[in-house]
RODREN-217413 format. One line per field, with one value per residue (C-alpha): residue number from 0; residue in three letters; x, y, z negated. Coordinates in nm, 4 decimals. Layout:
# residues N
num: c(NUM, ...) $
residu: c(ala, ...) $
x: c(X, ...) $
y: c(Y, ...) $
z: c(Z, ...) $
END
This chain:
# residues 71
num: c(0, 1, 2, 3, 4, 5, 6, 7, 8, 9, 10, 11, 12, 13, 14, 15, 16, 17, 18, 19, 20, 21, 22, 23, 24, 25, 26, 27, 28, 29, 30, 31, 32, 33, 34, 35, 36, 37, 38, 39, 40, 41, 42, 43, 44, 45, 46, 47, 48, 49, 50, 51, 52, 53, 54, 55, 56, 57, 58, 59, 60, 61, 62, 63, 64, 65, 66, 67, 68, 69, 70) $
residu: c(asp, phe, met, val, gln, ser, lys, ile, asp, ser, leu, gln, ser, glu, asn, gln, ala, leu, lys, leu, ala, ala, ser, gln, ala, asn, gln, asn, ser, tyr, leu, thr, ala, thr, leu, asp, ala, gln, thr, asn, glu, leu, ile, arg, arg, ile, asn, pro, met, pro, val, pro, ala, tyr, gln, val, pro, ala, pro, tyr, pro, phe, cys, gly, ser, gly, tyr, ser, cys, gly, cys) $
x: c(4.5986, 4.6069, 4.2914, 4.1040, 4.2584, 4.1234, 3.7819, 3.7566, 3.8643, 3.5899, 3.3306, 3.4393, 3.4243, 3.1044, 2.9448, 3.0771, 2.9317, 2.5939, 2.6167, 2.6659, 2.3729, 2.1548, 2.2835, 2.2539, 1.8925, 1.8029, 1.9525, 1.7851, 1.4568, 1.4819, 1.5873, 1.2529, 1.0112, 1.1860, 1.1566, 0.7644, 0.6877, 0.8509, 0.6478, 0.3554, 0.4188, 0.4980, 0.1742, -0.0452, 0.1066, 0.0720, -0.2834, -0.4224, -0.7957, -1.0756, -1.2401, -1.6031, -1.6995, -1.9865, -2.0679, -2.3997, -2.6111, -2.7179, -3.0618, -3.1404, -2.9830, -3.1761, -3.0927, -2.8678, -2.8825, -3.1529, -3.4435, -3.6615, -3.6542, -3.6663, -3.3329) $
y: c(-1.0322, -1.1120, -1.3194, -1.0257, -0.7788, -1.0188, -1.0357, -0.6613, -0.6278, -0.8628, -0.7101, -0.3788, -0.4866, -0.6451, -0.3555, -0.1332, -0.3602, -0.3499, 0.0367, 0.0126, -0.2118, 0.0296, 0.3237, 0.1553, 0.0459, 0.4118, 0.5214, 0.2564, 0.3479, 0.6950, 0.6654, 0.4498, 0.7104, 0.9837, 0.7714, 0.6564, 1.0518, 1.1223, 0.8527, 0.9704, 1.3356, 1.2155, 1.0059, 1.2942, 1.5219, 1.3041, 1.1736, 1.4725, 1.4901, 1.4527, 1.7462, 1.7210, 1.8014, 2.0250, 2.1860, 2.0476, 2.3389, 2.3533, 2.1776, 2.4701, 2.7645, 3.0036, 2.7764, 3.0003, 3.3200, 3.4284, 3.2567, 3.0177, 2.6994, 2.4877, 2.3414) $
z: c(-2.3487, -1.9767, -1.9486, -2.1395, -1.8991, -1.6139, -1.7569, -1.8118, -1.4092, -1.3062, -1.4982, -1.3636, -1.0048, -1.0889, -1.2108, -0.9194, -0.6769, -0.8587, -0.8627, -0.4882, -0.3839, -0.6122, -0.4441, -0.1060, -0.1810, -0.2859, 0.0344, 0.2309, 0.0833, 0.1308, 0.5030, 0.5053, 0.3745, 0.5788, 0.9030, 0.8424, 0.7948, 1.1067, 1.2746, 1.1377, 1.2249, 1.5980, 1.6012, 1.4937, 1.7455, 2.0217, 1.9704, 1.8210, 1.7060, 1.9778, 2.0835, 2.1798, 2.5185, 2.4488, 2.0932, 1.9324, 1.8046, 1.4378, 1.3755, 1.1471, 1.2379, 0.9701, 0.7034, 0.3991, 0.5866, 0.3753, 0.5482, 0.3314, 0.4795, 0.1742, 0.1696) $
END
């Protein structure tokens, strides 16, 4: 009976260690994903999309405004 209880105790402690490791892995992956998202947001804010120095006029200004241009 003592050996059976010893085996049960060792299996319970092993199960608890595996649960803790799985929980820690989930927490690590959540933190990594959160940090990646925050890093990407910071990079997006620091390096905004480039703004052209001047605006290029439309090559066909009358297309789609009721005029027949053939497009």
